[in-house]
C-alpha positions as CSV (number, residue, x, y, z in Angstrom):
1,X,116.2,106.8,85.7
2,X,115.4,107.9,89.3
3,X,111.8,108.2,90.6
4,X,111.1,110.1,93.8
5,X,107.7,110.6,95.5
6,X,107.6,114.3,96.6
7,X,104.0,114.4,97.7
8,X,101.7,111.4,98.4
9,X,98.8,113.1,100.1
10,X,95.5,114.8,99.2
11,X,94.2,118.4,99.6
12,X,93.9,117.8,103.3
13,X,96.8,119.6,105.0
14,X,99.3,117.3,106.5
15,X,102.8,117.5,108.0
16,X,103.4,113.9,106.9
17,X,102.1,113.9,103.4
18,X,102.4,116.8,101.0
19,X,100.0,117.1,98.2
20,X,100.6,115.5,94.8
21,X,104.0,115.8,93.2
22,X,106.5,113.3,91.7
23,X,110.0,113.7,90.3
24,X,111.8,111.7,87.6
25,X,115.4,112.3,86.8
26,X,116.4,110.9,83.5
27,X,119.6,111.7,81.7
28,X,120.3,115.4,82.0
29,X,116.6,116.3,82.6
30,X,114.6,116.6,85.8
31,X,110.9,116.2,85.2
32,X,108.2,117.1,87.7
33,X,104.8,115.6,87.5
34,X,102.5,118.0,89.3
35,X,103.5,120.5,92.0
36,X,101.0,120.4,94.8
37,X,101.5,122.4,98.0
38,X,104.6,121.3,100.0
39,X,106.2,119.4,97.1
40,X,108.8,122.2,96.4
41,X,110.1,121.8,100.0
42,X,110.2,118.0,99.5
43,X,112.2,118.5,96.3
44,X,114.8,120.5,98.2
45,X,114.9,117.8,100.8
46,X,115.6,115.3,98.0
47,X,118.6,117.5,97.1
48,X,117.2,119.1,94.0
49,X,117.0,122.9,93.4
50,X,114.6,124.8,91.3
51,X,117.3,125.6,88.7
52,X,117.8,121.8,88.2
53,X,114.2,121.3,87.0
54,X,113.9,121.2,83.2
55,X,110.2,120.1,82.6
56,X,106.9,120.3,84.5
57,X,103.8,118.2,83.5
58,X,100.4,118.9,85.1
59,X,97.8,116.2,85.1
60,X,95.0,118.6,85.9
61,X,94.6,121.9,87.7
62,X,93.1,121.1,91.0
63,X,95.1,123.3,93.5
64,X,96.5,120.3,95.3
65,X,98.4,119.5,92.0
66,X,99.7,122.9,91.1
67,X,99.9,125.3,94.0
68,X,103.7,125.2,94.3
69,X,104.1,126.0,90.6
70,X,104.2,129.7,91.4
71,X,107.1,129.1,93.8
72,X,109.0,127.0,91.2
73,X,108.5,129.6,88.5
74,X,109.7,132.5,90.5
75,X,112.6,130.8,92.4
76,X,114.0,129.1,89.3
77,X,114.1,132.4,87.5
78,X,115.4,134.4,90.4
79,X,118.2,132.0,91.3
80,X,119.5,131.8,87.8
81,X,122.1,134.0,86.1
82,X,119.8,134.6,83.1
83,X,121.4,131.8,80.9
84,X,119.4,128.9,82.2
85,X,117.1,127.5,79.5
86,X,113.5,128.4,80.0
87,X,111.3,125.9,81.9
88,X,109.3,123.7,79.7
89,X,105.7,123.4,81.0
90,X,103.0,121.0,79.8
91,X,99.5,120.6,80.9
92,X,95.8,120.7,80.1
93,X,93.9,123.8,78.8
94,X,94.3,126.8,81.2
95,X,98.0,126.0,81.9
96,X,99.1,129.0,79.8
97,X,96.5,131.3,81.3
98,X,97.6,130.2,84.8
99,X,101.2,131.0,84.0
100,X,100.3,134.4,82.6
101,X,98.3,135.2,85.6
102,X,101.4,134.6,87.7
103,X,104.1,136.3,85.8
104,X,102.5,138.4,83.1
105,X,102.8,142.2,83.1
106,X,99.5,142.4,85.0
107,X,100.0,139.2,86.8
108,X,100.2,138.5,90.5
109,X,104.0,138.8,90.5
110,X,104.2,141.5,87.8
111,X,105.3,144.3,90.3
112,X,107.8,141.9,91.9
113,X,109.4,141.1,88.5
114,X,109.6,144.8,87.6
115,X,111.5,145.4,90.9
116,X,113.8,142.5,90.4
117,X,114.6,143.6,86.9
118,X,115.0,147.3,87.5
119,X,115.9,148.2,91.1
120,X,119.6,148.7,91.6
121,X,119.7,146.3,94.6
122,X,118.4,143.5,92.5
123,X,120.5,144.4,89.5
124,X,123.6,144.3,91.6
125,X,122.6,140.8,93.0
126,X,121.9,139.5,89.5
127,X,125.3,140.8,88.2
128,X,127.0,139.2,91.2
129,X,125.6,135.9,90.1
130,X,127.1,136.4,86.7
131,X,124.1,137.8,84.9
132,X,124.2,140.4,82.1
133,X,122.0,143.5,82.1
134,X,119.2,144.0,81.0
135,X,117.7,141.2,83.0
136,X,115.1,139.2,81.0
137,X,111.9,138.3,82.7
138,X,110.9,134.6,82.8
139,X,109.3,133.2,79.7
140,X,108.5,129.6,80.3
141,X,107.8,127.5,77.2
142,X,104.2,126.5,77.8
143,X,102.4,123.8,75.8
144,X,98.8,122.8,76.3
145,X,98.3,119.2,75.5
146,X,95.6,117.0,74.0
147,X,95.0,113.4,74.6
148,X,97.3,111.1,72.5
149,X,99.9,113.8,72.2
150,X,103.6,112.6,72.3
151,X,106.5,114.6,73.6
152,X,110.1,113.7,72.8
153,X,112.9,114.6,75.1
154,X,116.6,113.8,75.4
155,X,116.5,110.0,75.6
156,X,112.8,109.8,76.6
157,X,109.3,109.9,75.2
158,X,106.2,110.9,77.0
159,X,102.6,109.9,76.0
160,X,99.4,111.7,77.1
161,X,96.0,110.2,77.5
162,X,92.7,111.6,78.9
163,X,91.6,110.0,82.2
164,X,88.3,110.3,84.0
165,X,88.2,112.6,87.1
166,X,86.2,115.8,87.1
167,X,85.3,116.5,83.5
168,X,84.0,118.8,82.0
169,X,85.1,121.3,84.6
170,X,88.8,120.3,84.4
171,X,90.5,118.4,81.6
172,X,92.5,115.5,83.3
173,X,95.5,113.6,81.9
174,X,97.6,110.6,82.8
175,X,101.2,110.2,81.5
176,X,103.6,107.5,80.5
177,X,107.4,108.1,80.3
178,X,109.5,105.6,78.3
179,X,113.3,105.6,78.5
180,X,116.0,103.1,77.7
181,X,116.2,102.4,81.4
182,X,112.6,101.6,81.9
183,X,109.1,103.1,81.9
184,X,107.0,105.1,84.4
185,X,103.3,105.9,84.4
186,X,101.4,108.5,86.5
187,X,97.7,108.5,86.8
188,X,97.1,112.0,88.0
189,X,93.7,111.7,89.6
190,X,91.3,109.2,88.0
191,X,88.9,106.3,88.4
192,X,89.0,103.2,86.3
193,X,89.2,104.1,82.6
194,X,90.6,102.9,79.3
195,X,93.1,105.7,79.0
196,X,94.9,104.6,82.2
197,X,94.7,100.9,81.1
198,X,96.7,101.8,78.0
199,X,99.2,104.0,79.7
200,X,99.9,101.3,82.4
201,X,100.3,98.3,80.0
202,X,103.6,96.5,80.9
203,X,105.0,99.5,82.7
204,X,107.9,99.2,85.1
205,X,106.5,101.7,87.7
206,X,102.9,102.9,88.0
207,X,102.2,105.6,90.5
208,X,98.4,105.8,90.9
209,X,95.9,107.6,93.0
210,X,94.4,105.3,95.6
211,X,91.8,107.6,97.2
212,X,89.7,105.2,99.4
213,X,89.2,101.7,100.8
214,X,87.0,99.9,98.3
215,X,83.5,99.4,99.5
216,X,83.5,102.7,101.5
217,X,82.9,105.1,98.6
218,X,80.1,107.6,99.3
219,X,78.6,107.8,95.8
220,X,78.7,106.6,92.2
221,X,80.5,109.8,91.2
222,X,83.3,108.9,93.7
223,X,83.8,105.5,92.1
224,X,83.9,106.9,88.6
225,X,86.4,109.7,89.3
226,X,88.6,108.2,92.0
227,X,90.3,104.8,92.6
228,X,89.8,102.3,95.4
229,X,92.5,99.9,96.5
230,X,90.9,96.7,95.0
231,X,90.2,98.5,91.7
232,X,93.9,99.6,91.6
233,X,95.0,96.0,92.2
234,X,92.8,94.9,89.3
235,X,94.4,97.5,87.1
236,X,97.9,96.4,88.1
237,X,97.1,92.8,87.3
238,X,95.3,93.5,84.0
239,X,98.1,95.8,82.8
240,X,100.9,93.6,83.9
241,X,102.5,96.3,86.0
242,X,105.8,95.4,87.6
243,X,105.9,97.9,90.5
244,X,102.6,99.5,91.7
245,X,102.8,102.6,93.9
246,X,99.8,103.6,96.1
247,X,99.6,107.3,96.4
248,X,97.1,110.3,97.0
249,X,96.4,108.6,100.3
250,X,93.5,109.6,102.5
251,X,93.7,109.5,106.3
252,X,91.2,106.7,106.2
253,X,93.8,104.4,104.8
254,X,96.9,105.8,106.5
255,X,96.6,103.9,109.8
256,X,99.1,101.3,111.1
257,X,97.6,97.9,110.6
258,X,95.0,99.2,108.1
259,X,97.8,99.9,105.6
260,X,99.1,96.3,105.9
261,X,95.7,94.8,105.6
262,X,95.1,96.8,102.4
263,X,98.4,95.7,100.9
264,X,97.5,92.1,101.8
265,X,94.1,92.4,100.1
266,X,95.7,93.9,97.0
267,X,98.3,91.2,96.9
268,X,95.5,88.6,96.6
269,X,94.7,90.1,93.2
270,X,98.0,91.6,92.0
271,X,101.2,89.6,92.3
272,X,103.7,92.4,91.5
273,X,105.6,94.6,93.9
274,X,103.3,97.0,95.9
275,X,104.6,100.2,97.5
276,X,102.5,102.1,100.0
277,X,103.9,105.5,99.0
278,X,105.5,107.9,101.4
279,X,107.0,111.3,100.8
280,X,110.6,111.1,99.6
281,X,110.4,107.4,98.9
282,X,112.6,106.4,96.0
283,X,111.0,103.8,93.7
284,X,113.2,101.3,91.9
285,X,112.6,100.7,88.2
286,X,113.5,97.0,88.6
287,X,113.0,94.5,91.4
288,X,113.4,95.9,95.0
289,X,116.5,94.6,96.6
290,X,117.0,93.5,100.2
291,X,119.5,95.5,102.2
292,X,122.5,93.5,103.3
293,X,122.5,92.2,106.9
294,X,124.9,94.0,109.3
């Protein structure tokens, strides 16, 4: 199992940190957890193309978690020869509607799809790739999830639980992936909650939103729907997490010297491995290993 951080930032535009997106390669499957703006580009930088992606899981439908979904949908379909299995897409309510609004007959890309299926220029390109006419339009397999659902893949099992963020306006989920090689949990966006406690229990790698420096939160709503660094350390300790990844990082935290102080403060509570996430960082499932001296 290979875990790669594609986007570790927030909705704030940044050249350093793309918005939320995480990739797990397990067996023959490539799973994306959220597809925020910029994460498609990071995926290519990691050496993975759209046609390599088999599954997408959305934690919630804030735009900083799903804006690159349109690019993935269209490019994966357009670059295939028509024989690629349909993309499997999972998420909260409105995921199917969002997909239809992109690629349905009256969707945003409806005219584009008509042209690419029917104009001779596009037909010739599709045939050159090995496609057979008539060219089928994309029909991703979309499943809207409920809390406590379980999805079984080829050598992996995924568990879904509700987490607290911006309900009732958006339904928000956390995920846990279990494989023979290890386990991975992803918070989406959430504050402290029982759902995430259960998903994180004894997990090998937990990637979790760490939105602010504890004690600087502007309101009670912020502490309920987002996670501070000390609260995250408490979760890591309580759940016996082996590797804890700080992500969804605000500029407030992303300052040399401040980062190191926050890690030190977290380490006073949590004694596992702490990663201050960066885009394209690969996270080991086991213990981090020192590089050899040269």
